[in-house]
C-alpha positions as CSV (number, residue, x, y, z in Angstrom):
1,M,-10.6,-12.4,28.1
2,R,-11.3,-14.1,24.8
3,N,-15.1,-13.9,25.2
4,T,-16.3,-10.8,23.5
5,V,-19.7,-9.2,23.2
6,S,-20.6,-7.2,20.1
7,A,-23.5,-5.1,21.4
8,P,-22.3,-1.7,22.9
9,H,-24.4,-0.4,25.8
10,L,-25.6,3.1,26.8
11,W,-22.8,5.6,26.2
12,L,-21.3,3.3,23.6
13,W,-24.4,3.8,21.5
14,A,-23.9,7.5,21.7
15,L,-20.4,7.3,20.4
16,L,-21.5,5.0,17.6
17,A,-24.2,7.3,16.5
18,G,-21.6,9.9,15.5
19,L,-19.3,7.3,14.1
20,L,-21.9,6.1,11.5
21,L,-21.8,9.5,9.8
22,L,-18.1,9.1,8.9
23,A,-17.9,5.4,8.0
24,A,-17.5,6.1,4.3
25,A,-14.5,8.3,4.6
26,P,-11.6,7.0,2.5
27,A,-8.5,5.2,4.0
28,R,-5.1,6.7,3.9
29,A,-3.1,5.0,1.2
30,T,0.4,3.5,1.7
31,T,2.7,1.7,-0.7
32,L,4.3,-1.6,0.3
33,S,7.0,-3.9,-1.2
34,T,8.5,-7.1,0.2
35,G,11.6,-8.5,-1.4
36,Y,14.0,-11.4,-0.7
37,D,15.0,-10.2,2.8
38,T,13.7,-6.6,3.0
39,S,10.4,-4.8,3.2
40,C,9.7,-1.1,2.4
41,S,6.7,1.2,2.8
42,V,5.9,4.8,1.9
43,S,3.0,6.7,3.5
44,N,0.7,9.1,1.6
45,D,2.6,12.0,3.1
46,W,5.9,10.7,1.5
47,V,7.4,9.3,4.6
48,A,9.6,6.3,3.5
49,Q,11.3,3.5,5.5
50,C,12.7,0.0,4.9
51,W,13.5,-2.7,7.4
52,G,15.5,-5.9,7.0
53,A,18.8,-6.6,5.2
54,V,18.8,-3.3,3.1
55,P,17.3,-0.8,5.6
56,L,16.4,2.8,5.2
57,A,15.7,4.9,8.3
58,K,12.4,6.7,8.4
59,T,12.8,9.7,6.1
60,S,10.5,12.3,4.5
61,T,13.3,14.6,3.2
62,A,14.2,12.7,0.1
63,G,10.8,13.1,-1.6
64,I,10.1,9.4,-2.1
65,A,6.8,8.4,-3.7
66,D,7.3,4.7,-3.8
67,L,9.9,2.1,-2.8
68,R,10.5,-1.4,-4.3
69,A,12.6,-4.1,-2.6
70,G,14.7,-6.4,-4.7
71,K,17.5,-9.0,-3.9
72,G,20.1,-7.1,-2.0
73,F,19.0,-3.7,-3.3
74,N,16.1,-1.3,-3.2
75,C,14.9,1.4,-5.7
76,A,12.9,4.5,-5.0
77,L,10.6,6.4,-7.3
78,R,10.9,10.1,-6.2
79,K,8.3,12.8,-6.3
80,D,10.1,14.5,-9.2
81,E,9.5,11.3,-11.2
82,T,13.2,10.2,-11.2
83,V,14.5,6.9,-9.8
84,S,17.3,6.1,-7.4
85,C,18.7,2.7,-6.2
86,W,21.0,1.6,-3.4
87,G,22.5,-1.7,-2.4
88,N,23.9,-4.4,-4.7
89,M,22.0,-5.4,-7.8
90,G,23.9,-8.5,-8.8
91,S,27.4,-7.2,-9.8
92,L,26.3,-3.6,-9.7
93,S,26.8,-1.5,-6.6
94,F,24.6,1.6,-6.0
95,G,26.1,2.6,-2.7
96,A,24.1,3.4,0.5
97,A,21.0,5.5,1.1
98,T,20.8,8.4,3.5
99,A,17.9,10.4,4.8
100,D,18.5,13.0,2.0
101,T,19.8,10.9,-0.8
102,P,18.3,7.5,-1.6
103,G,21.3,6.0,-3.3
104,Q,22.4,6.5,-6.8
105,A,20.3,8.3,-9.4
106,I,19.5,6.1,-12.4
107,A,20.4,7.9,-15.6
108,G,18.0,7.5,-18.5
109,V,14.8,7.6,-16.5
110,R,12.5,10.6,-16.3
111,Q,8.8,11.2,-15.8
112,A,8.5,7.7,-14.3
113,T,5.1,6.8,-13.0
114,Q,5.7,3.2,-11.9
115,L,8.6,1.1,-10.6
116,A,9.2,-2.7,-10.7
117,V,12.2,-4.6,-9.4
118,G,13.3,-8.2,-9.9
119,A,16.2,-10.3,-8.5
120,T,18.9,-8.5,-10.5
121,H,17.2,-5.9,-12.7
122,A,14.6,-3.2,-12.4
123,C,12.2,-1.3,-14.8
124,A,10.3,2.0,-14.8
125,L,7.2,2.9,-16.7
126,S,7.4,6.4,-18.3
127,E,4.9,7.8,-20.8
128,R,3.6,4.3,-21.6
129,V,7.0,2.8,-22.4
130,V,9.4,0.8,-20.2
131,Y,13.0,1.5,-19.4
132,C,15.1,-1.2,-17.6
133,W,18.6,-1.4,-16.1
134,G,20.7,-4.1,-14.3
135,D,21.1,-7.6,-15.7
136,G,19.9,-8.2,-19.2
137,S,21.6,-11.5,-20.0
138,R,18.3,-13.4,-20.1
139,G,16.4,-10.9,-22.1
140,Q,14.5,-9.5,-19.1
141,R,15.3,-6.0,-20.2
142,G,13.8,-6.6,-23.6
143,A,15.8,-6.3,-26.8
144,P,18.7,-6.1,-27.3
145,V,19.9,-8.9,-25.0
146,S,23.1,-7.9,-23.2
147,A,25.4,-10.0,-21.0
148,T,26.8,-6.8,-19.4
149,P,24.8,-5.3,-16.6
150,S,24.0,-1.6,-17.0
151,A,23.5,1.0,-14.3
152,Q,21.8,3.2,-16.9
153,A,18.2,2.7,-18.0
154,T,17.6,1.9,-21.6
155,Y,14.4,1.7,-23.6
156,A,13.1,-1.9,-23.7
157,E,12.3,-2.5,-27.3
158,G,8.7,-3.7,-27.8
159,L,7.6,-2.6,-24.4
160,Y,5.3,0.2,-25.5
161,D,1.7,1.3,-24.8
162,V,2.1,-0.2,-21.4
163,A,-0.2,0.3,-18.4
164,R,1.6,-1.8,-15.8
165,V,5.0,-3.5,-15.4
166,A,6.2,-6.3,-13.1
167,A,9.7,-7.8,-12.7
168,G,10.8,-11.2,-11.4
169,N,13.9,-13.4,-11.4
170,G,15.1,-13.1,-15.0
171,S,11.7,-12.1,-16.3
172,T,9.6,-9.1,-17.0
173,C,5.8,-8.9,-17.7
174,V,3.7,-6.0,-18.7
175,V,0.0,-5.2,-19.0
176,K,-0.7,-3.2,-22.2
177,R,-3.5,-0.7,-22.4
178,D,-5.6,-3.0,-24.4
179,G,-5.6,-5.5,-21.5
180,S,-3.2,-8.0,-23.1
181,V,-0.2,-9.3,-21.1
182,W,3.3,-9.8,-22.6
183,C,6.3,-11.4,-20.9
184,Y,10.0,-11.1,-21.7
185,G,13.2,-13.0,-20.6
186,S,14.2,-16.6,-20.3
187,G,14.8,-16.7,-16.5
188,T,11.7,-18.9,-16.1
189,P,10.7,-20.4,-19.4
190,Q,7.2,-21.4,-18.4
191,L,6.5,-17.7,-17.6
192,T,7.9,-16.1,-20.7
193,A,6.9,-18.9,-23.1
194,P,3.2,-19.5,-22.3
195,G,1.2,-21.8,-24.4
196,G,4.2,-24.2,-24.9
197,M,6.1,-21.9,-27.2
198,A,9.9,-21.8,-27.0
199,P,11.2,-18.7,-25.1
200,A,13.0,-16.1,-27.2
201,P,15.2,-13.9,-25.0
202,G,14.5,-10.2,-25.5
203,T,11.4,-10.9,-27.5
204,G,8.1,-10.6,-25.8
205,T,5.5,-13.4,-25.9
206,Q,1.8,-12.6,-25.5
207,V,0.1,-14.6,-22.7
208,P,-2.8,-16.4,-24.4
209,G,-6.4,-15.9,-23.3
210,I,-5.9,-12.7,-21.4
211,T,-7.5,-9.6,-22.9
212,D,-8.8,-7.8,-19.8
213,A,-5.9,-7.6,-17.4
214,V,-5.5,-4.6,-15.1
215,D,-2.4,-5.8,-13.2
216,V,0.3,-8.6,-13.3
217,A,2.5,-10.0,-10.6
218,L,5.5,-12.4,-10.7
219,F,8.4,-13.4,-8.6
220,D,10.2,-16.7,-9.4
221,G,8.4,-19.6,-11.0
222,H,4.8,-18.4,-11.7
223,A,2.8,-15.3,-12.6
224,C,-0.7,-14.1,-12.0
225,V,-2.9,-11.4,-13.6
226,L,-5.8,-9.5,-12.0
227,R,-8.7,-9.2,-14.4
228,K,-11.3,-6.5,-14.7
229,T,-13.9,-8.8,-13.3
230,G,-11.9,-9.3,-10.1
231,A,-10.9,-12.9,-11.1
232,I,-7.3,-14.0,-11.0
233,A,-5.6,-16.2,-13.6
234,C,-2.2,-17.8,-13.1
235,W,0.4,-19.9,-15.0
236,G,3.8,-21.4,-14.5
237,S,5.1,-23.7,-11.8
238,N,2.4,-25.4,-9.7
239,A,4.6,-27.7,-7.6
240,K,3.1,-26.4,-4.4
241,G,-0.4,-25.5,-5.6
242,E,0.5,-21.9,-6.1
243,L,-1.8,-21.6,-9.1
244,G,-4.8,-22.4,-6.9
245,T,-5.3,-25.8,-8.3
246,A,-4.1,-29.3,-7.3
247,A,-0.3,-29.3,-7.0
248,S,1.5,-30.9,-10.0
249,A,5.1,-31.3,-11.1
250,T,4.2,-30.3,-14.6
251,P,4.2,-26.5,-15.2
252,V,1.0,-24.9,-16.6
253,T,1.7,-22.9,-19.7
254,V,-1.8,-21.5,-20.3
255,P,-3.4,-19.2,-17.6
256,V,-5.9,-21.0,-15.4
257,E,-8.5,-19.1,-13.3
258,V,-8.0,-19.4,-9.6
259,P,-11.1,-21.2,-8.1
260,A,-13.0,-20.7,-4.9
261,L,-11.6,-17.2,-4.0
262,G,-14.8,-16.4,-2.1
263,G,-15.2,-13.1,-3.9
264,A,-13.8,-10.6,-6.3
265,A,-10.1,-9.6,-5.9
266,K,-8.7,-6.1,-6.0
267,A,-5.0,-6.9,-5.7
268,V,-2.7,-9.9,-6.3
269,A,0.8,-10.7,-5.2
270,V,3.2,-13.5,-6.0
271,G,6.0,-15.1,-4.0
272,P,8.0,-18.2,-4.7
273,G,5.6,-21.2,-4.4
274,Y,2.7,-19.1,-3.1
275,T,0.2,-16.5,-4.1
276,C,-1.9,-13.9,-2.1
277,A,-4.8,-11.7,-3.0
278,V,-6.9,-9.0,-1.4
279,L,-10.6,-9.3,-1.9
280,T,-12.9,-6.4,-2.3
281,N,-14.3,-7.0,1.2
282,G,-10.8,-6.5,2.7
283,A,-10.1,-10.2,3.5
284,V,-6.7,-11.6,2.4
285,K,-6.4,-15.1,0.8
286,C,-3.0,-16.9,0.4
287,W,-2.5,-20.3,-1.1
288,G,0.4,-22.7,-2.1
289,G,3.3,-23.9,0.0
290,N,3.7,-22.8,3.6
291,P,7.2,-23.8,4.7
292,N,7.9,-20.4,6.3
293,K,4.3,-19.8,7.5
294,Q,4.0,-17.1,4.8
295,L,0.4,-17.9,4.1
296,G,-0.6,-16.4,7.5
297,I,-3.1,-19.2,8.2
298,G,-1.7,-20.3,11.6
299,Y,0.2,-23.4,12.6
300,G,-0.2,-27.0,11.6
301,Q,-0.9,-26.5,7.9
302,E,1.9,-27.0,5.3
303,S,-0.2,-25.8,2.4
304,A,-3.5,-24.2,1.6
305,T,-6.0,-23.7,-1.3
306,P,-7.8,-20.5,-2.1
307,A,-10.8,-21.9,-0.3
308,T,-8.9,-22.6,2.9
309,G,-6.1,-20.0,2.8
310,T,-7.8,-17.1,4.7
311,V,-5.1,-15.0,6.5
312,L,-6.1,-14.8,10.1
313,G,-7.3,-11.6,11.7
314,I,-7.3,-9.3,8.6
315,T,-10.6,-7.9,7.4
316,D,-9.8,-4.5,5.9
317,A,-6.7,-4.9,3.7
318,I,-6.2,-2.4,0.9
319,A,-2.8,-3.7,-0.5
320,I,-0.6,-6.8,-0.4
321,S,3.0,-7.7,-1.2
322,A,4.6,-11.2,-1.2
323,G,8.3,-11.7,-0.6
324,A,10.6,-14.7,-0.7
325,T,9.6,-16.0,2.7
326,H,7.2,-13.5,4.1
327,A,4.2,-11.3,3.1
328,C,2.8,-8.0,4.3
329,A,-0.5,-6.2,3.9
330,V,-1.6,-2.5,4.3
331,L,-4.7,-2.2,6.4
332,D,-7.3,0.6,6.4
333,G,-5.7,3.4,8.3
334,G,-2.3,2.8,6.8
335,Y,-1.2,0.2,9.3
336,V,1.2,-2.6,8.1
337,N,1.0,-6.3,9.2
338,C,3.5,-9.0,8.1
339,W,3.7,-12.7,8.5
340,G,6.1,-15.5,7.7
341,E,9.9,-15.7,8.2
342,G,11.3,-12.7,10.1
343,A,12.9,-10.1,7.9
344,G,14.4,-8.2,10.7
345,R,18.1,-8.8,10.0
346,G,18.9,-5.1,9.9
347,P,19.5,-2.6,12.7
348,I,15.9,-1.3,12.8
349,P,14.0,-3.1,15.6
350,C,10.3,-4.1,15.1
351,T,9.0,-5.6,18.3
352,P,5.2,-6.5,18.4
353,I,3.1,-7.7,21.3
354,G,0.8,-10.6,21.3
355,A,-1.7,-11.6,18.5
356,Y,-5.3,-12.2,19.5
357,Y,-7.8,-11.4,16.7
358,P,-11.4,-10.5,17.6
359,G,-13.8,-13.0,16.4
360,V,-11.2,-15.6,15.4
361,A,-11.0,-18.6,17.8
362,Y,-7.7,-20.1,18.8
363,S,-5.6,-17.7,16.8
364,Y,-3.1,-16.9,19.4
365,P,0.4,-18.0,18.1
366,M,2.5,-20.5,19.9
367,F,5.3,-18.0,20.5
368,N,5.8,-14.3,20.3
369,G,7.9,-14.1,17.2
370,G,7.1,-11.4,14.7
371,A,7.6,-10.3,11.2
372,C,10.5,-8.1,12.1
373,L,12.3,-10.5,14.4
374,P,14.3,-13.7,13.7
375,G,12.0,-16.6,13.7
376,T,8.6,-17.2,12.1
377,S,5.1,-15.8,12.6
378,A,2.3,-18.0,11.4
379,T,-0.3,-15.2,11.8
380,P,-0.1,-11.4,11.0
381,Y,1.9,-9.2,13.3
382,A,1.8,-5.4,13.4
383,V,5.0,-3.8,12.2
384,G,6.2,-1.8,15.1
385,L,7.9,1.0,13.2
386,S,6.7,4.5,13.8
387,G,4.0,5.4,11.3
388,L,3.3,1.8,10.4
389,S,1.7,0.6,13.6
390,P,-1.6,1.9,15.0
391,L,0.0,3.3,18.2
392,E,-0.3,7.0,17.3
393,D,-3.9,6.6,16.2
394,I,-4.7,4.6,19.3
395,L,-3.4,7.5,21.5
396,M,-5.5,10.0,19.5
397,V,-8.7,7.9,19.9
398,L,-8.1,7.4,23.7
399,Q,-7.6,11.2,24.1
400,W,-10.8,11.8,22.1
401,A,-12.8,9.4,24.3
402,E,-11.4,11.1,27.4
403,A,-12.4,14.5,26.1
404,T,-15.9,13.2,25.0
405,L,-16.8,11.3,28.2
406,P,-14.5,12.6,31.0
407,Q,-16.6,11.1,33.8
408,T,-16.2,7.6,32.3
409,F,-12.7,8.0,31.0
410,P,-10.9,10.6,33.0
411,A,-7.6,11.7,31.4
412,R,-4.8,9.8,33.1
413,P,-1.1,9.8,32.2
414,I,-1.0,6.0,32.8
415,G,0.2,5.0,29.3
416,F,-0.3,1.5,28.2
417,V,-0.4,-1.4,30.7
418,P,-0.9,-5.2,30.3
419,L,-4.6,-6.3,30.3
420,M,-4.4,-9.8,31.9
421,I,-2.4,-11.2,28.9
422,N,-0.2,-9.2,26.7
423,N,-2.4,-9.1,23.7
424,Y,-3.6,-5.5,23.6
425,Y,-2.6,-1.9,23.7
426,D,-4.8,-0.7,26.6
427,R,-5.4,2.0,29.1
428,A,-7.0,1.5,32.6
429,Y,-9.5,3.9,34.2
430,P,-11.2,3.9,37.6
431,G,-13.9,1.4,38.3
432,N,-12.2,-1.6,36.6
433,T,-12.8,0.1,33.2
434,Y,-10.5,-0.3,30.2
435,L,-10.2,0.8,26.6
436,A,-8.0,-1.4,24.5
437,V,-7.0,-2.2,20.9
438,N,-5.7,-5.5,19.7
439,G,-2.1,-5.2,18.6
440,H,-2.2,-7.3,15.5
441,G,-4.4,-8.1,12.6
442,T,-7.2,-5.5,11.8
443,P,-7.2,-3.3,14.9
444,H,-10.5,-3.2,16.8
445,L,-11.4,-0.8,19.7
446,M,-12.5,-2.8,22.8
447,Y,-14.2,-1.8,26.0
448,L,-14.2,-3.7,29.3
449,G,-16.1,-2.4,32.3
450,P,-19.5,-2.1,34.0
451,E,-21.4,-1.1,30.9
452,S,-20.5,-4.4,29.2
453,G,-21.2,-6.5,32.3
454,G,-17.5,-7.3,32.8
455,Q,-17.1,-8.8,29.3
456,L,-14.9,-7.5,26.5
457,A,-17.1,-5.5,24.1
458,D,-15.9,-5.2,20.5
459,L,-16.7,-1.7,19.3
460,G,-15.6,-2.3,15.7
461,R,-12.6,-1.5,13.6
462,L,-10.2,1.2,14.8
463,A,-10.0,3.1,11.5
464,P,-13.5,4.6,11.6
465,W,-12.9,5.6,15.2
466,V,-9.7,7.4,14.1
467,R,-11.7,9.3,11.5
468,Q,-14.2,10.3,14.2
469,A,-11.5,11.5,16.5
470,R,-9.7,13.3,13.8
471,A,-13.0,15.0,12.7
472,A,-13.5,16.3,16.2
473,Q,-10.2,18.1,16.1
474,P,-10.4,21.9,15.4
475,V,-10.1,24.1,13.4
476,T,-11.6,24.8,10.0
477,P,-9.8,27.8,8.5
478,P,-11.9,30.7,7.1
479,I,-12.6,30.9,3.4
480,S,-10.6,33.6,1.8
481,T,-12.3,36.8,0.3
482,T,-9.1,38.0,-1.3
483,L,-7.9,34.9,-3.1
484,Q,-9.6,32.6,-5.6
485,L,-8.9,29.4,-7.6
486,Q,-8.7,30.7,-11.2
487,Q,-8.1,27.3,-12.9
488,V,-8.4,23.7,-11.7
489,H,-8.0,20.4,-13.5
490,V,-8.7,17.1,-11.8
491,N,-7.9,13.9,-13.7
492,V,-8.2,10.2,-13.0
493,D,-7.0,7.2,-14.9
494,F,-8.5,3.8,-14.1
495,F,-5.5,1.6,-14.8
496,P,-4.0,0.6,-11.5
497,G,-0.9,2.6,-10.6
498,P,1.2,4.6,-11.0
499,Y,2.4,3.9,-7.5
500,R,0.0,1.5,-5.9
501,P,-1.9,-1.4,-7.5
502,G,-5.7,-0.9,-7.4
503,C,-5.7,2.9,-7.2
504,N,-7.4,5.3,-9.6
505,N,-4.4,7.6,-10.2
506,L,-5.4,11.1,-9.1
507,Y,-3.8,14.2,-10.7
508,I,-4.6,17.8,-9.9
509,F,-3.4,21.0,-11.5
510,Y,-4.5,24.3,-10.2
511,R,-3.8,28.1,-10.2
512,V,-4.5,30.5,-7.4
513,G,-4.7,34.3,-7.9
514,A,-5.9,37.4,-6.1
515,T,-9.4,38.8,-6.4
516,P,-9.6,42.3,-8.1
517,G,-7.9,44.9,-6.1
518,N,-5.8,42.5,-4.1
519,T,-2.4,40.9,-4.4
520,L,-1.2,37.3,-3.8
521,P,1.0,37.3,-0.6
522,A,4.6,36.5,-1.2
523,D,4.6,33.8,1.5
524,F,1.5,32.1,0.2
525,T,2.0,28.3,0.9
526,P,-0.5,25.6,0.0
527,T,-0.7,22.9,2.8
528,A,-3.4,20.5,1.7
529,I,-5.9,19.7,-1.0
530,R,-9.2,17.9,-0.3
531,L,-11.9,16.8,-2.8
532,L,-15.4,16.6,-1.4
533,K,-18.2,14.5,-2.9
534,D,-21.4,13.8,-1.0
535,D,-20.3,12.3,2.4
536,T,-16.9,11.2,1.3
537,Y,-13.6,13.0,0.7
538,V,-10.2,12.3,-0.9
539,D,-7.0,13.9,0.3
540,A,-4.4,14.7,-2.4
541,T,-0.7,14.2,-1.7
542,G,2.6,15.5,-3.0
543,L,1.7,19.2,-3.3
544,S,4.3,21.1,-5.3
545,E,4.7,24.4,-7.1
546,D,4.6,24.4,-10.9
547,S,5.9,27.8,-11.9
548,A,5.6,27.0,-15.6
549,L,1.8,27.2,-15.3
550,A,1.8,30.7,-13.7
551,P,1.3,33.5,-16.2
552,S,2.2,36.3,-13.8
553,P,4.0,37.1,-10.5
554,N,0.6,37.6,-8.9
555,T,-0.4,33.9,-9.5
556,Y,0.6,30.7,-7.8
557,A,0.4,27.4,-9.9
558,G,0.8,24.0,-8.4
559,R,0.0,20.3,-8.8
560,A,-0.8,17.3,-6.6
561,G,-1.6,13.7,-6.9
562,G,-2.4,10.6,-5.0
563,C,-3.9,7.1,-5.1
564,P,-7.1,7.2,-3.0
565,A,-9.1,4.1,-2.2
566,T,-12.3,6.0,-3.0
567,V,-13.0,5.9,-6.7
568,L,-13.7,9.3,-8.4
569,R,-15.1,8.5,-11.8
570,G,-14.7,10.7,-14.8
571,G,-17.6,13.2,-15.0
572,A,-18.1,13.4,-11.3
573,D,-18.8,16.9,-9.8
574,V,-16.6,17.5,-6.8
575,E,-15.7,20.5,-4.6
576,L,-11.9,21.1,-4.4
577,V,-10.7,22.7,-1.1
578,L,-7.2,24.2,-1.1
579,Y,-5.8,24.9,2.4
580,Y,-3.0,27.3,2.7
581,T,-1.0,29.5,5.1
582,T,0.1,33.1,4.7
583,N,1.4,35.6,7.3
584,G,1.2,32.9,9.9
585,E,-2.5,32.3,9.4
586,A,-4.4,29.5,7.8
587,G,-7.1,29.9,5.1
588,Q,-8.9,28.0,2.3
589,V,-10.2,28.6,-1.2
590,R,-12.9,26.4,-2.9
591,A,-14.1,25.7,-6.4
592,R,-16.5,23.3,-8.0
593,V,-14.8,21.1,-10.7
594,K,-15.7,18.2,-12.9
595,V,-13.4,15.2,-12.8
596,M,-11.9,14.2,-16.1
597,E,-10.7,10.7,-17.1
598,S,-7.5,9.9,-19.1
599,S,-8.0,8.3,-22.4
């Protein structure tokens, strides 16, 4: 079963011919955060959930745009740009979260666009300045230094003109819009006093030699920046080789570039004693110490360098997060894989199956642990929570294959059955024919049957097949002749954020009115917005009404946002498609618009 053939045969070529037309379609974005003993994720349709010690049952009713996991607490950035927290932030208790109310609202925060949490404090970015709450005894909330934890956010003096913010154990670092990096707090002196300078609690210190940063990451002991070139530079503790160079007991106070990454990076994450990065080709590299198998490189290795620390089985990652003892990645398609010590100490189960990765020899783990079970996984496992695993998409692809080639794949209510060994989601058909998808790592669609000579044929990554199956679904609503887009503004900002590192921050404002002689229906409801450019598209998220923009009762004004993987550069001409429903029927309106870029 581990021998695979890559060349599809006969009908497989017919399926692939249609697939190639959609290969450039963008992936669905998902936020991800791993803390000390909890992980959280939010999908692009605002569905949020956390698993581990501070859980949150799957919910879409609270309007959550992003979640960050700390030490015993979580914080949520809501669609209305306010912030709420739950759990215990040091001596502060924020209560519990429910499906409708994610904990306690944080006073003093409004119009937040990014959220960062440390061990005992948190910060939010709002209008280019930073507000922090929680513990401030080590100056991690900026000036003034306070020994009394605060549940109310206060302006962090000196943290202005900020593009990105990150929080760690007693420390806070920011990327300013000029590309410089500044760090605050004395929790880890080698972080906040780079260059050998003495730390000054509450007073920021500029990180030397960095003028082109686009993101910064820290946890406890070291920090790293992602540079515009895709290079990564790190400083701080290097006891386990977490800076990417030979391990040393002497902290490094000036950033050093990580060598031998094997390509440009698009995201970086830091955990205690280790570092991970997503490369532009979708591969994940992790290096440093490996006591909890948090490097995802398999068994038998207690450490790794950037050159050797390739996470097994992942080839299409779009985001990464590193926790205290485990790490997780978001894959193309919105699937989440985790590796390292199990974080499943809460009531939400997460039971994966097997872990064979196509094209990777001898990667099957020694036992069936899992990221969400007690124990340790040395290789990535799919998170089995609804919406984070590929299960729903696999079902859609199988149903599409059955509808496309019913003689080869007759629809059968068999469900999933074991395929020799329990490594795959699979479905059996007559004539010893199977379609299957590996359960962990980057999902691939597999075929086994007469057309492949009885060998397992790898048909490629699942995500493009999902886009093919989704495109085959009906129905395109008619273009309205009674409504029109009267005003549209599409804006992008190239600093990573606000919600997801590495995105291009999409903002859309629009107004819909009736054509002459018609009226806007009272039940007019926008349902989706899509931007079309050439053979790609971007789906906006978070549609909401903005009545302040509407000049008359016969006009609807709204806004939307998102963090698409596909880059829409300023000046690009795109077609905006607004889908809506009224009187129980669907429709669409379209307009050409030029993308603007924030300054």
